[in-house]
Structure formats: structure tokens, C-alpha cells
mmCIF entry with sequence, helices, sheets and N, C-alpha, C, O atoms, coordinates in Angstrom:
data_MODEL
# 
_entry.id   MODEL 
# 
_entity.id                         1 
_entity.type                       polymer 
_entity.pdbx_number_of_molecules   1 
# 
_entity_poly.entity_id                      1 
_entity_poly.type                           'polypeptide(L)' 
_entity_poly.nstd_linkage                   no 
_entity_poly.nstd_monomer                   no 
_entity_poly.pdbx_seq_one_letter_code       MADFRGRGALIVALNALMGLPSVVVGVLVYLALSRSGPFGSYGLLFSPRR 
_entity_poly.pdbx_seq_one_letter_code_can   MADFRGRGALIVALNALMGLPSVVVGVLVYLALSRSGPFGSYGLLFSPRR 
_entity_poly.pdbx_strand_id                 A 
# 
loop_
_entity_poly_seq.entity_id 
_entity_poly_seq.num 
_entity_poly_seq.mon_id 
_entity_poly_seq.hetero 
1 1  MET n 
1 2  ALA n 
1 3  ASP n 
1 4  PHE n 
1 5  ARG n 
1 6  GLY n 
1 7  ARG n 
1 8  GLY n 
1 9  ALA n 
1 10 LEU n 
1 11 ILE n 
1 12 VAL n 
1 13 ALA n 
1 14 LEU n 
1 15 ASN n 
1 16 ALA n 
1 17 LEU n 
1 18 MET n 
1 19 GLY n 
1 20 LEU n 
1 21 PRO n 
1 22 SER n 
1 23 VAL n 
1 24 VAL n 
1 25 VAL n 
1 26 GLY n 
1 27 VAL n 
1 28 LEU n 
1 29 VAL n 
1 30 TYR n 
1 31 LEU n 
1 32 ALA n 
1 33 LEU n 
1 34 SER n 
1 35 ARG n 
1 36 SER n 
1 37 GLY n 
1 38 PRO n 
1 39 PHE n 
1 40 GLY n 
1 41 SER n 
1 42 TYR n 
1 43 GLY n 
1 44 LEU n 
1 45 LEU n 
1 46 PHE n 
1 47 SER n 
1 48 PRO n 
1 49 ARG n 
1 50 ARG n 
# 
_struct_asym.id          A 
_struct_asym.entity_id   1 
# 
loop_
_struct_conf.conf_type_id 
_struct_conf.id 
_struct_conf.pdbx_PDB_helix_id 
_struct_conf.beg_label_comp_id 
_struct_conf.beg_label_asym_id 
_struct_conf.beg_label_seq_id 
_struct_conf.pdbx_beg_PDB_ins_code 
_struct_conf.end_label_comp_id 
_struct_conf.end_label_asym_id 
_struct_conf.end_label_seq_id 
_struct_conf.pdbx_end_PDB_ins_code 
_struct_conf.beg_auth_comp_id 
_struct_conf.beg_auth_asym_id 
_struct_conf.beg_auth_seq_id 
_struct_conf.end_auth_comp_id 
_struct_conf.end_auth_asym_id 
_struct_conf.end_auth_seq_id 
_struct_conf.pdbx_PDB_helix_class 
_struct_conf.details 
_struct_conf.pdbx_PDB_helix_length 
HELX_P HELX_P1 AA1 ARG A 7  ? MET A 18 ? ARG A 7  MET A 18 1 ? 12 
HELX_P HELX_P2 AA2 SER A 22 ? LEU A 33 ? SER A 22 LEU A 33 1 ? 12 
HELX_P HELX_P3 AA3 GLY A 40 ? TYR A 42 ? GLY A 40 TYR A 42 5 ? 3  
# 
_struct_conf_type.id          HELX_P 
_struct_conf_type.criteria    ? 
_struct_conf_type.reference   ? 
# 
loop_
_atom_site.group_PDB 
_atom_site.id 
_atom_site.type_symbol 
_atom_site.label_atom_id 
_atom_site.label_alt_id 
_atom_site.label_comp_id 
_atom_site.label_asym_id 
_atom_site.label_entity_id 
_atom_site.label_seq_id 
_atom_site.pdbx_PDB_ins_code 
_atom_site.Cartn_x 
_atom_site.Cartn_y 
_atom_site.Cartn_z 
_atom_site.occupancy 
_atom_site.B_iso_or_equiv 
_atom_site.pdbx_formal_charge 
_atom_site.auth_seq_id 
_atom_site.auth_comp_id 
_atom_site.auth_asym_id 
_atom_site.auth_atom_id 
_atom_site.pdbx_PDB_model_num 
ATOM 1   N N  . MET A 1 1  ? -9.197  13.807  -17.801 1.00 0.00 ? 1  MET A N  1 
ATOM 2   C CA . MET A 1 1  ? -9.219  12.434  -17.335 1.00 0.00 ? 1  MET A CA 1 
ATOM 3   C C  . MET A 1 1  ? -10.427 11.736  -17.951 1.00 0.00 ? 1  MET A C  1 
ATOM 4   O O  . MET A 1 1  ? -11.529 12.284  -17.955 1.00 0.00 ? 1  MET A O  1 
ATOM 5   N N  . ALA A 1 2  ? -10.227 10.555  -18.460 1.00 0.00 ? 2  ALA A N  1 
ATOM 6   C CA . ALA A 1 2  ? -11.285 9.818   -19.132 1.00 0.00 ? 2  ALA A CA 1 
ATOM 7   C C  . ALA A 1 2  ? -12.293 9.273   -18.123 1.00 0.00 ? 2  ALA A C  1 
ATOM 8   O O  . ALA A 1 2  ? -11.932 8.885   -17.011 1.00 0.00 ? 2  ALA A O  1 
ATOM 9   N N  . ASP A 1 3  ? -13.545 9.251   -18.526 1.00 0.00 ? 3  ASP A N  1 
ATOM 10  C CA . ASP A 1 3  ? -14.591 8.660   -17.690 1.00 0.00 ? 3  ASP A CA 1 
ATOM 11  C C  . ASP A 1 3  ? -14.608 7.157   -17.883 1.00 0.00 ? 3  ASP A C  1 
ATOM 12  O O  . ASP A 1 3  ? -14.453 6.670   -19.003 1.00 0.00 ? 3  ASP A O  1 
ATOM 13  N N  . PHE A 1 4  ? -14.793 6.425   -16.808 1.00 0.00 ? 4  PHE A N  1 
ATOM 14  C CA . PHE A 1 4  ? -14.908 4.977   -16.876 1.00 0.00 ? 4  PHE A CA 1 
ATOM 15  C C  . PHE A 1 4  ? -15.823 4.519   -15.752 1.00 0.00 ? 4  PHE A C  1 
ATOM 16  O O  . PHE A 1 4  ? -16.067 5.251   -14.792 1.00 0.00 ? 4  PHE A O  1 
ATOM 17  N N  . ARG A 1 5  ? -16.319 3.313   -15.883 1.00 0.00 ? 5  ARG A N  1 
ATOM 18  C CA . ARG A 1 5  ? -17.228 2.774   -14.881 1.00 0.00 ? 5  ARG A CA 1 
ATOM 19  C C  . ARG A 1 5  ? -16.478 2.606   -13.555 1.00 0.00 ? 5  ARG A C  1 
ATOM 20  O O  . ARG A 1 5  ? -15.402 2.010   -13.524 1.00 0.00 ? 5  ARG A O  1 
ATOM 21  N N  . GLY A 1 6  ? -17.023 3.112   -12.498 1.00 0.00 ? 6  GLY A N  1 
ATOM 22  C CA . GLY A 1 6  ? -16.409 3.008   -11.190 1.00 0.00 ? 6  GLY A CA 1 
ATOM 23  C C  . GLY A 1 6  ? -15.494 4.160   -10.832 1.00 0.00 ? 6  GLY A C  1 
ATOM 24  O O  . GLY A 1 6  ? -14.824 4.119   -9.800  1.00 0.00 ? 6  GLY A O  1 
ATOM 25  N N  . ARG A 1 7  ? -15.453 5.192   -11.669 1.00 0.00 ? 7  ARG A N  1 
ATOM 26  C CA . ARG A 1 7  ? -14.562 6.324   -11.416 1.00 0.00 ? 7  ARG A CA 1 
ATOM 27  C C  . ARG A 1 7  ? -14.920 7.025   -10.112 1.00 0.00 ? 7  ARG A C  1 
ATOM 28  O O  . ARG A 1 7  ? -14.038 7.389   -9.334  1.00 0.00 ? 7  ARG A O  1 
ATOM 29  N N  . GLY A 1 8  ? -16.212 7.213   -9.878  1.00 0.00 ? 8  GLY A N  1 
ATOM 30  C CA . GLY A 1 8  ? -16.653 7.875   -8.645  1.00 0.00 ? 8  GLY A CA 1 
ATOM 31  C C  . GLY A 1 8  ? -16.266 7.083   -7.408  1.00 0.00 ? 8  GLY A C  1 
ATOM 32  O O  . GLY A 1 8  ? -15.817 7.655   -6.415  1.00 0.00 ? 8  GLY A O  1 
ATOM 33  N N  . ALA A 1 9  ? -16.440 5.764   -7.465  1.00 0.00 ? 9  ALA A N  1 
ATOM 34  C CA . ALA A 1 9  ? -16.087 4.917   -6.331  1.00 0.00 ? 9  ALA A CA 1 
ATOM 35  C C  . ALA A 1 9  ? -14.581 4.936   -6.092  1.00 0.00 ? 9  ALA A C  1 
ATOM 36  O O  . ALA A 1 9  ? -14.131 4.931   -4.946  1.00 0.00 ? 9  ALA A O  1 
ATOM 37  N N  . LEU A 1 10 ? -13.810 4.957   -7.161  1.00 0.00 ? 10 LEU A N  1 
ATOM 38  C CA . LEU A 1 10 ? -12.358 5.018   -7.029  1.00 0.00 ? 10 LEU A CA 1 
ATOM 39  C C  . LEU A 1 10 ? -11.921 6.324   -6.380  1.00 0.00 ? 10 LEU A C  1 
ATOM 40  O O  . LEU A 1 10 ? -11.034 6.324   -5.528  1.00 0.00 ? 10 LEU A O  1 
ATOM 41  N N  . ILE A 1 11 ? -12.524 7.417   -6.768  1.00 0.00 ? 11 ILE A N  1 
ATOM 42  C CA . ILE A 1 11 ? -12.186 8.719   -6.187  1.00 0.00 ? 11 ILE A CA 1 
ATOM 43  C C  . ILE A 1 11 ? -12.546 8.751   -4.705  1.00 0.00 ? 11 ILE A C  1 
ATOM 44  O O  . ILE A 1 11 ? -11.778 9.266   -3.894  1.00 0.00 ? 11 ILE A O  1 
ATOM 45  N N  . VAL A 1 12 ? -13.704 8.207   -4.347  1.00 0.00 ? 12 VAL A N  1 
ATOM 46  C CA . VAL A 1 12 ? -14.107 8.164   -2.945  1.00 0.00 ? 12 VAL A CA 1 
ATOM 47  C C  . VAL A 1 12 ? -13.134 7.311   -2.135  1.00 0.00 ? 12 VAL A C  1 
ATOM 48  O O  . VAL A 1 12 ? -12.750 7.690   -1.028  1.00 0.00 ? 12 VAL A O  1 
ATOM 49  N N  . ALA A 1 13 ? -12.731 6.153   -2.682  1.00 0.00 ? 13 ALA A N  1 
ATOM 50  C CA . ALA A 1 13 ? -11.801 5.268   -1.968  1.00 0.00 ? 13 ALA A CA 1 
ATOM 51  C C  . ALA A 1 13 ? -10.443 5.935   -1.788  1.00 0.00 ? 13 ALA A C  1 
ATOM 52  O O  . ALA A 1 13 ? -9.859  5.854   -0.708  1.00 0.00 ? 13 ALA A O  1 
ATOM 53  N N  . LEU A 1 14 ? -9.931  6.592   -2.826  1.00 0.00 ? 14 LEU A N  1 
ATOM 54  C CA . LEU A 1 14 ? -8.637  7.264   -2.712  1.00 0.00 ? 14 LEU A CA 1 
ATOM 55  C C  . LEU A 1 14 ? -8.682  8.416   -1.722  1.00 0.00 ? 14 LEU A C  1 
ATOM 56  O O  . LEU A 1 14 ? -7.736  8.617   -0.961  1.00 0.00 ? 14 LEU A O  1 
ATOM 57  N N  . ASN A 1 15 ? -9.765  9.170   -1.724  1.00 0.00 ? 15 ASN A N  1 
ATOM 58  C CA . ASN A 1 15 ? -9.897  10.264  -0.761  1.00 0.00 ? 15 ASN A CA 1 
ATOM 59  C C  . ASN A 1 15 ? -9.986  9.728   0.664   1.00 0.00 ? 15 ASN A C  1 
ATOM 60  O O  . ASN A 1 15 ? -9.444  10.339  1.585   1.00 0.00 ? 15 ASN A O  1 
ATOM 61  N N  . ALA A 1 16 ? -10.659 8.602   0.858   1.00 0.00 ? 16 ALA A N  1 
ATOM 62  C CA . ALA A 1 16 ? -10.746 8.005   2.191   1.00 0.00 ? 16 ALA A CA 1 
ATOM 63  C C  . ALA A 1 16 ? -9.381  7.522   2.646   1.00 0.00 ? 16 ALA A C  1 
ATOM 64  O O  . ALA A 1 16 ? -9.031  7.688   3.814   1.00 0.00 ? 16 ALA A O  1 
ATOM 65  N N  . LEU A 1 17 ? -8.599  6.925   1.743   1.00 0.00 ? 17 LEU A N  1 
ATOM 66  C CA . LEU A 1 17 ? -7.266  6.450   2.105   1.00 0.00 ? 17 LEU A CA 1 
ATOM 67  C C  . LEU A 1 17 ? -6.315  7.597   2.436   1.00 0.00 ? 17 LEU A C  1 
ATOM 68  O O  . LEU A 1 17 ? -5.424  7.445   3.272   1.00 0.00 ? 17 LEU A O  1 
ATOM 69  N N  . MET A 1 18 ? -6.503  8.737   1.788   1.00 0.00 ? 18 MET A N  1 
ATOM 70  C CA . MET A 1 18 ? -5.636  9.883   2.075   1.00 0.00 ? 18 MET A CA 1 
ATOM 71  C C  . MET A 1 18 ? -5.916  10.468  3.451   1.00 0.00 ? 18 MET A C  1 
ATOM 72  O O  . MET A 1 18 ? -5.119  11.258  3.958   1.00 0.00 ? 18 MET A O  1 
ATOM 73  N N  . GLY A 1 19 ? -7.032  10.095  4.061   1.00 0.00 ? 19 GLY A N  1 
ATOM 74  C CA . GLY A 1 19 ? -7.344  10.557  5.408   1.00 0.00 ? 19 GLY A CA 1 
ATOM 75  C C  . GLY A 1 19 ? -6.658  9.749   6.489   1.00 0.00 ? 19 GLY A C  1 
ATOM 76  O O  . GLY A 1 19 ? -6.711  10.120  7.662   1.00 0.00 ? 19 GLY A O  1 
ATOM 77  N N  . LEU A 1 20 ? -6.009  8.641   6.116   1.00 0.00 ? 20 LEU A N  1 
ATOM 78  C CA . LEU A 1 20 ? -5.321  7.814   7.107   1.00 0.00 ? 20 LEU A CA 1 
ATOM 79  C C  . LEU A 1 20 ? -4.036  8.499   7.564   1.00 0.00 ? 20 LEU A C  1 
ATOM 80  O O  . LEU A 1 20 ? -3.354  9.148   6.770   1.00 0.00 ? 20 LEU A O  1 
ATOM 81  N N  . PRO A 1 21 ? -3.715  8.355   8.831   1.00 0.00 ? 21 PRO A N  1 
ATOM 82  C CA . PRO A 1 21 ? -2.438  8.910   9.301   1.00 0.00 ? 21 PRO A CA 1 
ATOM 83  C C  . PRO A 1 21 ? -1.260  8.192   8.642   1.00 0.00 ? 21 PRO A C  1 
ATOM 84  O O  . PRO A 1 21 ? -1.355  7.011   8.308   1.00 0.00 ? 21 PRO A O  1 
ATOM 85  N N  . SER A 1 22 ? -0.182  8.890   8.463   1.00 0.00 ? 22 SER A N  1 
ATOM 86  C CA . SER A 1 22 ? 0.980   8.320   7.782   1.00 0.00 ? 22 SER A CA 1 
ATOM 87  C C  . SER A 1 22 ? 1.582   7.151   8.560   1.00 0.00 ? 22 SER A C  1 
ATOM 88  O O  . SER A 1 22 ? 2.178   6.256   7.961   1.00 0.00 ? 22 SER A O  1 
ATOM 89  N N  . VAL A 1 23 ? 1.433   7.147   9.885   1.00 0.00 ? 23 VAL A N  1 
ATOM 90  C CA . VAL A 1 23 ? 1.953   6.043   10.686  1.00 0.00 ? 23 VAL A CA 1 
ATOM 91  C C  . VAL A 1 23 ? 1.199   4.756   10.360  1.00 0.00 ? 23 VAL A C  1 
ATOM 92  O O  . VAL A 1 23 ? 1.806   3.688   10.278  1.00 0.00 ? 23 VAL A O  1 
ATOM 93  N N  . VAL A 1 24 ? -0.102  4.849   10.177  1.00 0.00 ? 24 VAL A N  1 
ATOM 94  C CA . VAL A 1 24 ? -0.911  3.673   9.841   1.00 0.00 ? 24 VAL A CA 1 
ATOM 95  C C  . VAL A 1 24 ? -0.501  3.132   8.480   1.00 0.00 ? 24 VAL A C  1 
ATOM 96  O O  . VAL A 1 24 ? -0.376  1.920   8.307   1.00 0.00 ? 24 VAL A O  1 
ATOM 97  N N  . VAL A 1 25 ? -0.295  4.006   7.529   1.00 0.00 ? 25 VAL A N  1 
ATOM 98  C CA . VAL A 1 25 ? 0.129   3.577   6.194   1.00 0.00 ? 25 VAL A CA 1 
ATOM 99  C C  . VAL A 1 25 ? 1.507   2.930   6.271   1.00 0.00 ? 25 VAL A C  1 
ATOM 100 O O  . VAL A 1 25 ? 1.747   1.913   5.621   1.00 0.00 ? 25 VAL A O  1 
ATOM 101 N N  . GLY A 1 26 ? 2.405   3.499   7.049   1.00 0.00 ? 26 GLY A N  1 
ATOM 102 C CA . GLY A 1 26 ? 3.736   2.931   7.201   1.00 0.00 ? 26 GLY A CA 1 
ATOM 103 C C  . GLY A 1 26 ? 3.705   1.546   7.826   1.00 0.00 ? 26 GLY A C  1 
ATOM 104 O O  . GLY A 1 26 ? 4.447   0.659   7.402   1.00 0.00 ? 26 GLY A O  1 
ATOM 105 N N  . VAL A 1 27 ? 2.864   1.351   8.818   1.00 0.00 ? 27 VAL A N  1 
ATOM 106 C CA . VAL A 1 27 ? 2.746   0.034   9.446   1.00 0.00 ? 27 VAL A CA 1 
ATOM 107 C C  . VAL A 1 27 ? 2.169   -0.975  8.453   1.00 0.00 ? 27 VAL A C  1 
ATOM 108 O O  . VAL A 1 27 ? 2.617   -2.121  8.415   1.00 0.00 ? 27 VAL A O  1 
ATOM 109 N N  . LEU A 1 28 ? 1.197   -0.574  7.662   1.00 0.00 ? 28 LEU A N  1 
ATOM 110 C CA . LEU A 1 28 ? 0.616   -1.476  6.661   1.00 0.00 ? 28 LEU A CA 1 
ATOM 111 C C  . LEU A 1 28 ? 1.640   -1.866  5.603   1.00 0.00 ? 28 LEU A C  1 
ATOM 112 O O  . LEU A 1 28 ? 1.697   -3.024  5.190   1.00 0.00 ? 28 LEU A O  1 
ATOM 113 N N  . VAL A 1 29 ? 2.443   -0.912  5.165   1.00 0.00 ? 29 VAL A N  1 
ATOM 114 C CA . VAL A 1 29 ? 3.487   -1.213  4.183   1.00 0.00 ? 29 VAL A CA 1 
ATOM 115 C C  . VAL A 1 29 ? 4.535   -2.135  4.799   1.00 0.00 ? 29 VAL A C  1 
ATOM 116 O O  . VAL A 1 29 ? 5.002   -3.072  4.150   1.00 0.00 ? 29 VAL A O  1 
ATOM 117 N N  . TYR A 1 30 ? 4.906   -1.866  6.058   1.00 0.00 ? 30 TYR A N  1 
ATOM 118 C CA . TYR A 1 30 ? 5.875   -2.730  6.735   1.00 0.00 ? 30 TYR A CA 1 
ATOM 119 C C  . TYR A 1 30 ? 5.351   -4.151  6.853   1.00 0.00 ? 30 TYR A C  1 
ATOM 120 O O  . TYR A 1 30 ? 6.088   -5.105  6.601   1.00 0.00 ? 30 TYR A O  1 
ATOM 121 N N  . LEU A 1 31 ? 4.090   -4.305  7.231   1.00 0.00 ? 31 LEU A N  1 
ATOM 122 C CA . LEU A 1 31 ? 3.512   -5.637  7.365   1.00 0.00 ? 31 LEU A CA 1 
ATOM 123 C C  . LEU A 1 31 ? 3.430   -6.352  6.020   1.00 0.00 ? 31 LEU A C  1 
ATOM 124 O O  . LEU A 1 31 ? 3.611   -7.567  5.953   1.00 0.00 ? 31 LEU A O  1 
ATOM 125 N N  . ALA A 1 32 ? 3.162   -5.619  4.964   1.00 0.00 ? 32 ALA A N  1 
ATOM 126 C CA . ALA A 1 32 ? 3.089   -6.238  3.637   1.00 0.00 ? 32 ALA A CA 1 
ATOM 127 C C  . ALA A 1 32 ? 4.464   -6.691  3.154   1.00 0.00 ? 32 ALA A C  1 
ATOM 128 O O  . ALA A 1 32 ? 4.571   -7.691  2.444   1.00 0.00 ? 32 ALA A O  1 
ATOM 129 N N  . LEU A 1 33 ? 5.518   -5.961  3.534   1.00 0.00 ? 33 LEU A N  1 
ATOM 130 C CA . LEU A 1 33 ? 6.861   -6.277  3.057   1.00 0.00 ? 33 LEU A CA 1 
ATOM 131 C C  . LEU A 1 33 ? 7.668   -7.145  4.015   1.00 0.00 ? 33 LEU A C  1 
ATOM 132 O O  . LEU A 1 33 ? 8.753   -7.604  3.658   1.00 0.00 ? 33 LEU A O  1 
ATOM 133 N N  . SER A 1 34 ? 7.156   -7.383  5.239   1.00 0.00 ? 34 SER A N  1 
ATOM 134 C CA . SER A 1 34 ? 7.899   -8.194  6.198   1.00 0.00 ? 34 SER A CA 1 
ATOM 135 C C  . SER A 1 34 ? 8.008   -9.631  5.707   1.00 0.00 ? 34 SER A C  1 
ATOM 136 O O  . SER A 1 34 ? 7.288   -10.033 4.792   1.00 0.00 ? 34 SER A O  1 
ATOM 137 N N  . ARG A 1 35 ? 8.885   -10.388 6.297   1.00 0.00 ? 35 ARG A N  1 
ATOM 138 C CA . ARG A 1 35 ? 9.164   -11.761 5.847   1.00 0.00 ? 35 ARG A CA 1 
ATOM 139 C C  . ARG A 1 35 ? 7.911   -12.624 5.810   1.00 0.00 ? 35 ARG A C  1 
ATOM 140 O O  . ARG A 1 35 ? 7.783   -13.477 4.932   1.00 0.00 ? 35 ARG A O  1 
ATOM 141 N N  . SER A 1 36 ? 6.989   -12.424 6.736   1.00 0.00 ? 36 SER A N  1 
ATOM 142 C CA . SER A 1 36 ? 5.775   -13.235 6.777   1.00 0.00 ? 36 SER A CA 1 
ATOM 143 C C  . SER A 1 36 ? 4.624   -12.602 5.992   1.00 0.00 ? 36 SER A C  1 
ATOM 144 O O  . SER A 1 36 ? 3.538   -13.180 5.936   1.00 0.00 ? 36 SER A O  1 
ATOM 145 N N  . GLY A 1 37 ? 4.831   -11.452 5.398   1.00 0.00 ? 37 GLY A N  1 
ATOM 146 C CA . GLY A 1 37 ? 3.792   -10.770 4.652   1.00 0.00 ? 37 GLY A CA 1 
ATOM 147 C C  . GLY A 1 37 ? 3.662   -11.307 3.235   1.00 0.00 ? 37 GLY A C  1 
ATOM 148 O O  . GLY A 1 37 ? 4.439   -12.166 2.817   1.00 0.00 ? 37 GLY A O  1 
ATOM 149 N N  . PRO A 1 38 ? 2.682   -10.804 2.499   1.00 0.00 ? 38 PRO A N  1 
ATOM 150 C CA . PRO A 1 38 ? 2.438   -11.311 1.146   1.00 0.00 ? 38 PRO A CA 1 
ATOM 151 C C  . PRO A 1 38 ? 3.570   -11.040 0.155   1.00 0.00 ? 38 PRO A C  1 
ATOM 152 O O  . PRO A 1 38 ? 3.717   -11.780 -0.817  1.00 0.00 ? 38 PRO A O  1 
ATOM 153 N N  . PHE A 1 39 ? 4.363   -10.010 0.377   1.00 0.00 ? 39 PHE A N  1 
ATOM 154 C CA . PHE A 1 39 ? 5.476   -9.700  -0.525  1.00 0.00 ? 39 PHE A CA 1 
ATOM 155 C C  . PHE A 1 39 ? 6.825   -9.988  0.119   1.00 0.00 ? 39 PHE A C  1 
ATOM 156 O O  . PHE A 1 39 ? 7.852   -9.526  -0.377  1.00 0.00 ? 39 PHE A O  1 
ATOM 157 N N  . GLY A 1 40 ? 6.842   -10.741 1.211   1.00 0.00 ? 40 GLY A N  1 
ATOM 158 C CA . GLY A 1 40 ? 8.059   -11.023 1.945   1.00 0.00 ? 40 GLY A CA 1 
ATOM 159 C C  . GLY A 1 40 ? 9.050   -11.875 1.181   1.00 0.00 ? 40 GLY A C  1 
ATOM 160 O O  . GLY A 1 40 ? 10.255  -11.784 1.414   1.00 0.00 ? 40 GLY A O  1 
ATOM 161 N N  . SER A 1 41 ? 8.561   -12.702 0.274   1.00 0.00 ? 41 SER A N  1 
ATOM 162 C CA . SER A 1 41 ? 9.468   -13.580 -0.468  1.00 0.00 ? 41 SER A CA 1 
ATOM 163 C C  . SER A 1 41 ? 10.368  -12.815 -1.436  1.00 0.00 ? 41 SER A C  1 
ATOM 164 O O  . SER A 1 41 ? 11.383  -13.347 -1.885  1.00 0.00 ? 41 SER A O  1 
ATOM 165 N N  . TYR A 1 42 ? 10.014  -11.595 -1.756  1.00 0.00 ? 42 TYR A N  1 
ATOM 166 C CA . TYR A 1 42 ? 10.837  -10.782 -2.667  1.00 0.00 ? 42 TYR A CA 1 
ATOM 167 C C  . TYR A 1 42 ? 12.035  -10.149 -1.958  1.00 0.00 ? 42 TYR A C  1 
ATOM 168 O O  . TYR A 1 42 ? 12.977  -9.709  -2.617  1.00 0.00 ? 42 TYR A O  1 
ATOM 169 N N  . GLY A 1 43 ? 12.012  -10.097 -0.633  1.00 0.00 ? 43 GLY A N  1 
ATOM 170 C CA . GLY A 1 43 ? 13.122  -9.530  0.132   1.00 0.00 ? 43 GLY A CA 1 
ATOM 171 C C  . GLY A 1 43 ? 13.299  -8.040  -0.079  1.00 0.00 ? 43 GLY A C  1 
ATOM 172 O O  . GLY A 1 43 ? 14.434  -7.564  -0.128  1.00 0.00 ? 43 GLY A O  1 
ATOM 173 N N  . LEU A 1 44 ? 12.232  -7.297  -0.204  1.00 0.00 ? 44 LEU A N  1 
ATOM 174 C CA . LEU A 1 44 ? 12.322  -5.863  -0.472  1.00 0.00 ? 44 LEU A CA 1 
ATOM 175 C C  . LEU A 1 44 ? 12.569  -5.031  0.779   1.00 0.00 ? 44 LEU A C  1 
ATOM 176 O O  . LEU A 1 44 ? 13.066  -3.909  0.686   1.00 0.00 ? 44 LEU A O  1 
ATOM 177 N N  . LEU A 1 45 ? 12.230  -5.564  1.941   1.00 0.00 ? 45 LEU A N  1 
ATOM 178 C CA . LEU A 1 45 ? 12.311  -4.765  3.160   1.00 0.00 ? 45 LEU A CA 1 
ATOM 179 C C  . LEU A 1 45 ? 13.742  -4.634  3.665   1.00 0.00 ? 45 LEU A C  1 
ATOM 180 O O  . LEU A 1 45 ? 14.127  -3.579  4.169   1.00 0.00 ? 45 LEU A O  1 
ATOM 181 N N  . PHE A 1 46 ? 14.525  -5.688  3.538   1.00 0.00 ? 46 PHE A N  1 
ATOM 182 C CA . PHE A 1 46 ? 15.877  -5.683  4.070   1.00 0.00 ? 46 PHE A CA 1 
ATOM 183 C C  . PHE A 1 46 ? 16.875  -5.622  2.944   1.00 0.00 ? 46 PHE A C  1 
ATOM 184 O O  . PHE A 1 46 ? 16.599  -6.096  1.841   1.00 0.00 ? 46 PHE A O  1 
ATOM 185 N N  . SER A 1 47 ? 18.044  -5.040  3.206   1.00 0.00 ? 47 SER A N  1 
ATOM 186 C CA . SER A 1 47 ? 19.058  -4.958  2.171   1.00 0.00 ? 47 SER A CA 1 
ATOM 187 C C  . SER A 1 47 ? 19.656  -6.354  1.926   1.00 0.00 ? 47 SER A C  1 
ATOM 188 O O  . SER A 1 47 ? 19.767  -7.151  2.857   1.00 0.00 ? 47 SER A O  1 
ATOM 189 N N  . PRO A 1 48 ? 20.030  -6.641  0.707   1.00 0.00 ? 48 PRO A N  1 
ATOM 190 C CA . PRO A 1 48 ? 20.565  -7.970  0.402   1.00 0.00 ? 48 PRO A CA 1 
ATOM 191 C C  . PRO A 1 48 ? 21.952  -8.182  1.020   1.00 0.00 ? 48 PRO A C  1 
ATOM 192 O O  . PRO A 1 48 ? 22.696  -7.229  1.251   1.00 0.00 ? 48 PRO A O  1 
ATOM 193 N N  . ARG A 1 49 ? 22.272  -9.419  1.275   1.00 0.00 ? 49 ARG A N  1 
ATOM 194 C CA . ARG A 1 49 ? 23.597  -9.759  1.801   1.00 0.00 ? 49 ARG A CA 1 
ATOM 195 C C  . ARG A 1 49 ? 24.608  -9.705  0.675   1.00 0.00 ? 49 ARG A C  1 
ATOM 196 O O  . ARG A 1 49 ? 24.290  -10.045 -0.465  1.00 0.00 ? 49 ARG A O  1 
ATOM 197 N N  . ARG A 1 50 ? 25.803  -9.290  0.976   1.00 0.00 ? 50 ARG A N  1 
ATOM 198 C CA . ARG A 1 50 ? 26.847  -9.223  -0.045  1.00 0.00 ? 50 ARG A CA 1 
ATOM 199 C C  . ARG A 1 50 ? 27.789  -10.370 0.081   1.00 0.00 ? 50 ARG A C  1 
ATOM 200 O O  . ARG A 1 50 ? 28.736  -10.480 -0.698  1.00 0.00 ? 50 ARG A O  1 
# 
């Protein structure tokens, strides 16, 4: 893996995020994809109407 500026901080942040319970991550993803969330306009959470 190549060395770059901020690599240590990135590794620390990723390791900290992996300590979160899966339920917390699921709720965060749900909130991000819900209609009022930042990615809600893409309609990724619900299946499209036919």
C-alpha cells in the first residue's frame, strides 16, 4: 500500500468506524437514503414503481 499524507489518520478513522455496532450503521445508511436525507432524491431506498 502506498504511503500518502494522512494515511495514519485514515487508518485510525476506519478502525474507529469498524467499532460501531451494525445497527447504528444501518440506521445511518437508512437516514442517508430516506426521502428527506441527502441522497433521497435518487430514490435508492424504495423499489421503483412499474
